[in-house]
C-alpha angles and dihedrals in degrees: 000000000000088000090059094050096046096074091046092051090046092052092049090054092050092048091050092051092049092057090073093056123096118243108242091203094056113112116247120266115272114261129211114270117263091254091058094052114097112256119237118235108280112262120194114209105161144012128197117190118179137160092267105026146030121204134174130188110222122173090351093304127110110232138181128211112288094020120134122208116177105317096335122099117190105218104172139007121205128175094265106017145023135215117226134179119215130162092356092305127112115217133184111218119197129195113261093234118060090196105106113187112237129197113271117248 
């Protein structure tokens, strides 16, 4: 009789231990939408001003005037700086380097 109960007791122990393991097929937890995530301080890394377009790279994203990404609105693009609005504040962001490459003569 003990021989018959031993496999049942063993299986109950294995099932109990498996309950503490994470299911690898379970979908990941839901995350907050991008708009709910706090926005990092705007960081300007590049500006491109041409005869037919103006682009700025802010927080590793290429933006055009009037575009909104997260809580940052790009209001104006100049050759060496941009004006953004975030959290009700207007900020002027300048390029780190003041050395603007000019065409060679």
